[in-house]
N, C-alpha and C positions, 0 to 999 in steps of 0.2 A: 727771734733767738736772743736769749739773755746771756751776754758774754760773761757777766759776773757769776752767773749760776754755773756756766761751763767751767770757769776757773775754779769755783768752789769744789765741784765734783772732782776735777782733775787734781786739785791740791789734796783732797781727802785720799784719793787713790795713790798719789805720790807718797804721802806719808805712810800709808798702809804698806806699800811696796818696800820702802826703805827700812821700815821696822821688821818686815818679814825676812828680808835678806840680810838683816843684822848690820846694815850700814849705820843705823842709829839704834841705841838701846831703848830710848823713850821718845815720846813726842817733844818733851822738853829739850832733849839733846838736838832734835831736828830744829826747833825754834832757835836754839843757841847758834847753830851752824848758819842759818839764814838771817840771823840778827833781827829777829822779830820777837817781841815780848810774848812769852808763852800764853799769857791770858788773852792777848789780842789775837794770837794765832787760833786759839780755841774759839774765839768769837767769829773768826772768819770761816770756820768750819760749820758753824750753826746754820740751820735752815733760815732763810730770810724771814719767815713768819715768827721765829723765836725771838723773845725779848733779849735785847743786848747784842743781837747779831751784827756783824760788820761785813761789808762786801769785800771781795778781793779786787782791789783797785789795779789800775794799769801799773802804777809804781811798785806796788807790793808783788805783783805777778812777775815783773821783770827782775825784781830784787831776788826773789826765790830762785829764779832760773839762773841768774848770774852767780849767786853764791854756791849753787850746786853744779855749775858748769853745764847746764842744760841749754839747748838751742833757744834763741829768742822766739817767743810765741808758743813754747811747749805747752804752757797751761791754757792756751787759747784754742787748742785742737779739739774737734768733736770726735771722741773716741768710742762713743756708744755704738756698738754694732747694729743696734735696733733703730738708730736714728737715720732718717732719709739722707742726711748730709754727713754721714760718717766719712772719715778720711778727708776732713777739711779743717781749715783753720781760719779763725776770724781775726783779722788785723785791721784795727782802726775802722771797724764797721764793714769791712769787705771780706767776704767769704772766698777763700782760695783752696784749690785742691792740694793735698799734701802728697799725693802719689805720682807727681810729675815734676820734672826739673824746670819746666817752663814757668816763668814768673809773670807772664802777662795774661793769665787766665783768671776769670772770675766766675764763681758759681752764683747763679740767680735762683732763689727758692721758688718752687712752683706750689701753688696753694690749691686746696680742695674747695672750690667755690660753693659747692652744695653744702659742705660742712659749715662754711662761713655764714650761710643763711639760716641754718638751723638753730635750735635752742641749745643752750648749754655750752656755748663757745666761751672759754675763759683763757685759753693759752694759745698764742700765735703758733707755737711749735706743733700743737695738735693739728693744725691745718696744713702743715707742710707735707706734700706728697713725695717730692723728690727735688733734686737740684739739676739745673742744666748749665753746662759750661759755655761761656762766651769769651771771645778775645776782648781785651780792653778797647782796642781800636774800633771794634764793631759797636760796642755800647756807646763809646764817645761819639761816633758818627751819627748815632740816633739821638744824641742829646740826653742820654740816660746816665744816671749816677751809678757808680760801682757799688755803693753801699746797699746792703740788703734791705734796710728799712725804707729805702727810697725807690727801689725797683723790684718788681715781682712778676711772676708768671701766673696767669689764670687760663683755663682751658674753655674753649667754646662749648656751650651746652645747648643743643637744639639747632633748629634750622632758620631761626628768625633773621640771622645776619648773613645768610648765604646770598650770593656767591663770595662775598668778601671774607667772611669768617665762617668756616665750616664746623660741624660738630667735632669736638675734641681737638681742634686746632690750638696750638700753644700761642699765647698772646703776651708780649712783653708790655708791662704796664708801668707808666711813670706815676709812682705813688705819691709824688710831691704835689700833684694837682688835687687840691682839696676843696676849692671854693668855686662857685659858679661864675665869679668874676674872672676866673682864669680860663674859662671855657672859650674855645675858638669854634665859632660856628662851622658846622660841616665835619668836625672831627668825631672820633669814636671814643666813648667813655664807659667806664665801669662804675656802677652806682647801685645803691640799695634803695628800694622803694617797697613799702609794705613787707619788710623783712625778707625780701627777695633780691638776690644779687643779679643784676642784669647788665647786658652789654648792648648799647644802642648808639646811634648817631644823633648828635645834638644840633639843633638849629635855633639860634636866638631870634625872636621876633621883635619887631619895632616897638610893640606895646609892653615889652618886658617879660612876656611869657616865653615858654620854651617848647619847641616841637621835638618830640622824641620819636625817632624814625628807625624802622627796621630796613635793612638793605634788601631783604627778600621782596621781589616784585609782587608777590601775592598779597595785595593789600586787604583782601577780604578776610584773610587769616591773620595777617600781621599789620593792622591799621596803624597809622600815625596817632600819637597821643599828644594833646596839648595840655601843658601844665601852666596855670595862670601864675602871674607874679606873686600873688598872695599865697599860693600853695607850694612855692619852690622849696620852702624849708622842709617839705616832706621827703625831699631827695637828699640822700647822703652820698656825696661824691667820693669815690675811692681812688680814681686816677684816670689817666688818658692812655689808651692803647697806642703804642708807637710802631709795633711790628707784629706780624703774625705769620711765622714761618715764611716770610716774604714781605716786601714792602706793601703798605696800605696805599 
Protein backbone atom coordinates (compact mmCIF):
# COMPACT_ATOMS: atom_id res chain seq x y z
CA UNK A 1 0.00 0.00 0.00
CA UNK A 2 1.32 3.40 -1.01
CA UNK A 3 0.51 5.87 1.75
CA UNK A 4 1.38 8.82 -0.47
CA UNK A 5 -1.10 7.68 -3.10
CA UNK A 6 -3.77 7.23 -0.41
CA UNK A 7 -3.10 10.78 0.74
CA UNK A 8 -3.24 12.11 -2.82
CA UNK A 9 -6.64 10.51 -3.44
CA UNK A 10 -7.98 11.72 -0.10
CA UNK A 11 -6.69 15.23 -0.70
CA UNK A 12 -8.39 15.35 -4.11
CA UNK A 13 -11.65 14.19 -2.52
CA UNK A 14 -11.29 16.67 0.35
CA UNK A 15 -10.82 19.59 -2.04
CA UNK A 16 -13.76 18.41 -4.15
CA UNK A 17 -15.99 18.15 -1.06
CA UNK A 18 -15.03 21.56 0.31
CA UNK A 19 -15.68 23.22 -3.05
CA UNK A 20 -19.00 21.43 -3.45
CA UNK A 21 -20.26 22.49 -0.03
CA UNK A 22 -19.05 26.06 -0.69
CA UNK A 23 -16.52 26.06 2.15
CA UNK A 24 -14.07 27.45 -0.42
CA UNK A 25 -14.88 29.12 -3.71
CA UNK A 26 -11.81 27.86 -5.56
CA UNK A 27 -8.87 25.50 -5.18
CA UNK A 28 -6.69 28.57 -4.80
CA UNK A 29 -8.73 29.62 -1.75
CA UNK A 30 -8.25 26.12 -0.31
CA UNK A 31 -4.50 26.44 -0.87
CA UNK A 32 -4.50 29.81 0.87
CA UNK A 33 -6.32 28.37 3.88
CA UNK A 34 -3.89 25.46 4.32
CA UNK A 35 -0.91 27.71 3.53
CA UNK A 36 0.40 25.73 0.60
CA UNK A 37 1.45 27.38 -2.65
CA UNK A 38 -1.39 26.86 -5.20
CA UNK A 39 1.00 25.56 -7.84
CA UNK A 40 2.57 23.10 -5.42
CA UNK A 41 -0.89 21.95 -4.33
CA UNK A 42 -1.78 21.24 -7.96
CA UNK A 43 1.43 19.24 -8.32
CA UNK A 44 0.49 17.14 -5.26
CA UNK A 45 -2.82 16.29 -6.93
CA UNK A 46 -1.16 15.03 -10.12
CA UNK A 47 -0.73 11.33 -10.84
CA UNK A 48 2.72 10.09 -9.82
CA UNK A 49 3.45 9.25 -13.46
CA UNK A 50 2.86 12.83 -14.56
CA UNK A 51 5.83 15.13 -15.07
CA UNK A 52 6.25 17.59 -12.23
CA UNK A 53 4.11 15.66 -9.75
CA UNK A 54 4.89 15.92 -6.04
CA UNK A 55 3.93 13.45 -3.33
CA UNK A 56 1.84 14.35 -0.31
CA UNK A 57 4.46 14.11 2.41
CA UNK A 58 3.86 13.44 6.10
CA UNK A 59 4.45 17.12 6.90
CA UNK A 60 2.11 18.39 4.20
CA UNK A 61 -0.64 15.95 5.17
CA UNK A 62 -0.48 16.97 8.83
CA UNK A 63 -0.38 20.64 7.80
CA UNK A 64 -3.58 20.36 5.79
CA UNK A 65 -5.33 18.51 8.62
CA UNK A 66 -4.18 21.04 11.21
CA UNK A 67 -5.21 24.11 9.20
CA UNK A 68 -8.67 22.68 8.53
CA UNK A 69 -9.22 21.33 12.04
CA UNK A 70 -9.34 17.72 10.87
CA UNK A 71 -8.26 14.74 13.01
CA UNK A 72 -4.60 13.79 12.72
CA UNK A 73 -4.32 11.01 10.14
CA UNK A 74 -7.50 12.00 8.29
CA UNK A 75 -5.66 11.95 4.97
CA UNK A 76 -4.11 8.56 5.77
CA UNK A 77 -7.39 6.69 5.90
CA UNK A 78 -8.39 4.05 3.35
CA UNK A 79 -11.87 5.21 2.36
CA UNK A 80 -12.34 3.30 -0.89
CA UNK A 81 -15.33 0.98 -0.28
CA UNK A 82 -13.93 -1.43 -2.88
CA UNK A 83 -10.57 -1.78 -1.14
CA UNK A 84 -10.11 -4.88 1.07
CA UNK A 85 -8.72 -2.68 3.85
CA UNK A 86 -11.49 -0.09 3.81
CA UNK A 87 -12.13 1.63 7.16
CA UNK A 88 -8.49 1.58 8.11
CA UNK A 89 -5.78 4.16 8.57
CA UNK A 90 -2.03 3.95 7.99
CA UNK A 91 0.08 5.61 10.66
CA UNK A 92 3.86 5.39 10.36
CA UNK A 93 3.58 2.24 8.28
CA UNK A 94 1.07 0.55 10.61
CA UNK A 95 -2.48 -0.18 9.43
CA UNK A 96 -5.10 0.30 12.13
CA UNK A 97 -8.91 -0.04 12.05
CA UNK A 98 -10.86 3.19 12.24
CA UNK A 99 -14.17 1.64 13.33
CA UNK A 100 -13.09 0.83 16.91
CA UNK A 101 -11.99 2.77 19.96
CA UNK A 102 -9.28 0.24 20.81
CA UNK A 103 -5.84 1.65 20.05
CA UNK A 104 -3.78 -1.54 20.32
CA UNK A 105 -5.12 -3.27 17.21
CA UNK A 106 -3.15 -3.80 14.00
CA UNK A 107 -4.45 -4.93 10.61
CA UNK A 108 -2.14 -7.33 8.78
CA UNK A 109 -2.83 -7.60 5.02
CA UNK A 110 -3.49 -11.05 3.58
CA UNK A 111 -2.16 -11.69 0.08
CA UNK A 112 -3.35 -13.86 -2.77
CA UNK A 113 -0.31 -16.09 -3.19
CA UNK A 114 -1.53 -17.54 -6.49
CA UNK A 115 -1.79 -14.05 -7.95
CA UNK A 116 1.72 -13.33 -6.73
CA UNK A 117 3.04 -16.21 -8.81
CA UNK A 118 1.21 -15.36 -11.98
CA UNK A 119 2.22 -13.00 -14.73
CA UNK A 120 1.21 -9.39 -14.83
CA UNK A 121 1.73 -8.58 -11.13
CA UNK A 122 2.64 -4.89 -10.89
CA UNK A 123 0.93 -3.52 -7.78
CA UNK A 124 1.09 -4.89 -4.25
CA UNK A 125 -2.45 -3.61 -3.61
CA UNK A 126 -3.76 -5.90 -6.34
CA UNK A 127 -2.64 -8.91 -4.29
CA UNK A 128 -4.37 -7.92 -1.05
CA UNK A 129 -7.41 -10.14 -0.41
CA UNK A 130 -8.36 -8.87 3.04
CA UNK A 131 -6.96 -7.75 6.35
CA UNK A 132 -6.90 -9.65 9.65
CA UNK A 133 -6.83 -7.81 12.97
CA UNK A 134 -4.30 -8.72 15.68
CA UNK A 135 -3.44 -7.24 19.04
CA UNK A 136 -0.06 -5.56 19.29
CA UNK A 137 0.91 -7.82 22.21
CA UNK A 138 0.31 -10.95 20.11
CA UNK A 139 2.47 -9.75 17.23
CA UNK A 140 5.15 -8.55 19.63
CA UNK A 141 5.18 -11.96 21.31
CA UNK A 142 5.86 -13.60 17.92
CA UNK A 143 8.70 -11.18 17.20
CA UNK A 144 6.76 -9.65 14.32
CA UNK A 145 6.74 -6.05 13.16
CA UNK A 146 3.52 -4.02 13.20
CA UNK A 147 4.40 -2.41 9.86
CA UNK A 148 2.50 -3.83 6.91
CA UNK A 149 5.61 -3.92 4.72
CA UNK A 150 7.31 -6.24 7.21
CA UNK A 151 4.50 -8.64 8.12
CA UNK A 152 1.90 -10.28 5.92
CA UNK A 153 -0.45 -13.24 5.69
CA UNK A 154 -0.47 -15.95 3.04
CA UNK A 155 -2.80 -18.92 2.89
CA UNK A 156 -1.78 -22.54 2.60
CA UNK A 157 -2.39 -23.97 -0.84
CA UNK A 158 -2.43 -27.74 -1.20
CA UNK A 159 -1.58 -30.61 1.11
CA UNK A 160 2.23 -30.74 0.96
CA UNK A 161 2.71 -29.23 4.44
CA UNK A 162 -0.02 -31.12 6.29
CA UNK A 163 -0.45 -31.77 9.15
CA UNK A 164 1.49 -28.60 10.11
CA UNK A 165 -0.15 -26.28 7.57
CA UNK A 166 -3.44 -27.28 6.01
CA UNK A 167 -5.04 -26.06 2.82
CA UNK A 168 -6.32 -22.48 3.28
CA UNK A 169 -4.68 -22.05 6.71
CA UNK A 170 -3.73 -18.43 7.40
CA UNK A 171 0.02 -18.03 7.95
CA UNK A 172 1.73 -14.99 9.50
CA UNK A 173 4.94 -14.28 7.60
CA UNK A 174 7.93 -12.23 8.74
CA UNK A 175 8.68 -10.47 5.45
CA UNK A 176 11.94 -9.04 6.77
CA UNK A 177 13.68 -12.39 6.22
CA UNK A 178 15.04 -12.03 2.69
CA UNK A 179 18.40 -13.82 2.53
CA UNK A 180 19.43 -17.44 2.93
CA UNK A 181 22.02 -16.32 5.47
CA UNK A 182 19.08 -15.50 7.76
CA UNK A 183 17.57 -18.98 7.40
CA UNK A 184 17.37 -21.08 10.56
CA UNK A 185 17.53 -24.77 9.78
CA UNK A 186 14.25 -26.57 10.50
CA UNK A 187 11.99 -23.51 10.18
CA UNK A 188 9.30 -22.93 7.55
CA UNK A 189 9.74 -20.37 4.78
CA UNK A 190 7.86 -18.80 1.90
CA UNK A 191 9.87 -18.57 -1.31
CA UNK A 192 9.61 -18.36 -5.08
CA UNK A 193 11.15 -20.97 -7.37
CA UNK A 194 10.40 -21.25 -11.07
CA UNK A 195 7.79 -18.50 -10.74
CA UNK A 196 5.91 -20.57 -8.16
CA UNK A 197 5.34 -19.37 -4.60
CA UNK A 198 5.92 -22.23 -2.19
CA UNK A 199 5.83 -22.96 1.53
CA UNK A 200 8.38 -25.50 2.76
CA UNK A 201 10.67 -26.39 5.62
CA UNK A 202 14.35 -25.61 5.07
CA UNK A 203 17.35 -27.57 6.31
CA UNK A 204 20.90 -26.35 5.78
CA UNK A 205 23.39 -29.06 4.85
CA UNK A 206 27.05 -29.03 5.87
CA UNK A 207 28.19 -28.77 2.22
CA UNK A 208 26.28 -25.51 1.78
CA UNK A 209 23.34 -27.04 -0.03
CA UNK A 210 19.74 -26.72 1.12
CA UNK A 211 17.20 -29.46 1.73
CA UNK A 212 13.65 -28.35 1.01
CA UNK A 213 11.17 -30.57 2.79
CA UNK A 214 7.41 -31.03 2.93
CA UNK A 215 5.88 -31.99 6.27
CA UNK A 216 3.47 -34.39 4.60
CA UNK A 217 4.78 -37.89 5.44
CA UNK A 218 3.87 -39.18 1.96
CA UNK A 219 7.37 -38.79 0.52
CA UNK A 220 6.48 -40.62 -2.68
CA UNK A 221 4.17 -37.71 -3.53
CA UNK A 222 6.09 -34.96 -1.73
CA UNK A 223 9.79 -35.94 -1.86
CA UNK A 224 12.53 -33.77 -0.39
CA UNK A 225 14.48 -31.58 -2.80
CA UNK A 226 18.17 -30.74 -2.58
CA UNK A 227 19.36 -27.42 -3.94
CA UNK A 228 23.11 -27.22 -4.40
CA UNK A 229 25.09 -24.22 -3.19
CA UNK A 230 25.64 -23.20 -6.81
CA UNK A 231 21.89 -23.07 -7.49
CA UNK A 232 20.71 -21.29 -4.36
CA UNK A 233 20.33 -18.04 -6.30
CA UNK A 234 17.38 -19.69 -8.09
CA UNK A 235 15.41 -19.30 -4.86
CA UNK A 236 13.83 -15.95 -3.96
CA UNK A 237 13.14 -15.91 -0.25
CA UNK A 238 9.98 -13.99 0.76
CA UNK A 239 9.87 -14.56 4.50
CA UNK A 240 9.61 -16.95 7.42
CA UNK A 241 6.29 -18.27 8.72
CA UNK A 242 5.94 -17.53 12.43
CA UNK A 243 2.36 -18.67 13.07
CA UNK A 244 -0.49 -20.43 11.36
CA UNK A 245 -3.76 -20.17 13.20
CA UNK A 246 -1.75 -21.58 16.10
CA UNK A 247 1.89 -21.98 17.04
CA UNK A 248 4.18 -23.91 14.74
